[in-house]
Every structure is written in C-alpha cells, then in structure tokens.
C-alpha positions as CSV (number, residue, x, y, z in Angstrom):
1,M,-6.1,12.7,-0.8
2,A,-9.6,11.6,-0.5
3,I,-10.8,8.5,1.4
4,V,-14.2,7.1,0.2
5,R,-15.7,4.5,2.5
6,Y,-18.3,1.9,1.6
7,T,-20.2,-0.2,4.0
8,P,-20.8,-3.7,2.8
9,G,-24.5,-4.7,2.8
10,K,-25.7,-1.1,2.7
11,E,-27.3,-0.4,-0.6
12,L,-26.3,2.8,-2.6
13,T,-29.0,4.9,-4.1
14,P,-28.5,5.8,-7.8
15,D,-27.6,9.3,-7.0
16,R,-25.0,8.3,-4.5
17,R,-23.6,5.6,-6.9
18,A,-23.4,8.4,-9.5
19,A,-21.7,10.7,-7.1
20,M,-19.1,8.0,-6.1
21,K,-18.4,7.3,-9.8
22,A,-17.8,11.0,-10.4
23,E,-15.4,11.1,-7.4
24,I,-13.4,8.2,-8.7
25,E,-13.2,9.5,-12.1
26,A,-12.1,12.9,-10.9
27,A,-9.4,11.3,-8.8
28,A,-8.2,9.3,-11.8
29,R,-7.6,12.5,-13.7
30,R,-5.5,14.1,-10.9
31,P,-1.8,14.2,-11.3
32,Y,0.5,12.2,-9.0
33,V,2.0,14.5,-6.3
34,Y,5.6,13.7,-5.1
35,D,7.1,15.3,-2.1
36,P,10.2,14.9,0.1
37,D,8.3,12.3,2.3
38,C,7.4,10.3,-0.9
39,P,9.7,11.1,-3.8
40,L,9.7,9.8,-7.3
41,L,11.7,6.6,-7.3
42,T,14.6,6.2,-9.8
43,E,14.7,3.0,-11.9
44,K,17.5,1.6,-9.8
45,Q,15.4,2.2,-6.6
46,L,12.5,0.5,-8.1
47,S,14.8,-2.5,-9.1
48,E,15.7,-2.9,-5.5
49,F,12.1,-3.8,-4.4
50,H,11.4,-7.5,-3.8
51,P,7.9,-9.3,-3.6
52,V,6.8,-10.0,-0.1
53,H,4.6,-12.9,-1.3
54,F,6.3,-16.2,-1.2
55,D,5.1,-19.4,-2.9
56,S,6.0,-21.5,0.2
57,M,6.8,-21.3,3.8
58,E,10.2,-22.7,2.9
59,E,10.9,-19.9,0.6
60,R,9.8,-17.4,3.1
61,A,12.1,-19.0,5.8
62,R,15.0,-18.7,3.4
63,A,14.3,-15.1,2.7
64,M,14.0,-14.3,6.3
65,A,17.2,-16.2,7.2
66,A,19.0,-14.2,4.5
67,A,17.8,-11.0,6.0
68,G,19.1,-12.1,9.4
69,I,15.6,-12.7,10.9
70,T,15.5,-15.9,12.9
71,D,12.4,-15.3,14.9
72,P,9.6,-13.2,13.5
73,E,8.1,-12.6,17.0
74,K,11.3,-10.6,17.9
75,V,11.3,-8.3,14.9
76,P,11.2,-4.8,16.1
77,I,8.2,-2.7,15.1
78,M,9.0,0.8,14.0
79,I,6.3,3.2,14.9
80,S,6.4,6.7,13.4
81,S,4.6,9.7,14.6
82,N,4.0,12.8,12.4
83,K,3.1,15.2,14.9
C-alpha cells in the first residue's frame, strides 16, 4: 500500500505533479489483494451493510435504539493492536 500526502497551500512543481499523477495511475492498474484479515465479501455479506448517514437526528436515534444503544457516550470503543 502506498500513502501519498499533499500539504494544502504548498504548490507542486510540474515535475512533482507528473510524478504524483504517475503514482496514482500505477496504483489504479494494480489488482486488489484480499487476505484473511480483509477477505472478498460475498453478495450476502455485502447486503448486510447499512448506511451510517442518516437524513435526520430522529432517524439516527431510531437506528441507535434498534441497535440497543441508548447513550452514545457509553458505547465501548474497541481498540485493536496488531503487534
């Protein structure tokens, strides 16, 4: 995986702009790589995903209540360490 960083307000030289464009185009040609930590999902698994954007706070509150979350401040945060 490649990470390309850009600092807003810092002008790119034409050479650097061309190099960045080449990096992005090369990345677009690379195949997706799936592994045990991030396997290819089946159509059934994909259908189980739900949007996290809600049109209103009322819709968000209903979804949270349906999930059993009554106080968002008390939701446990899971931290994973891959050491």
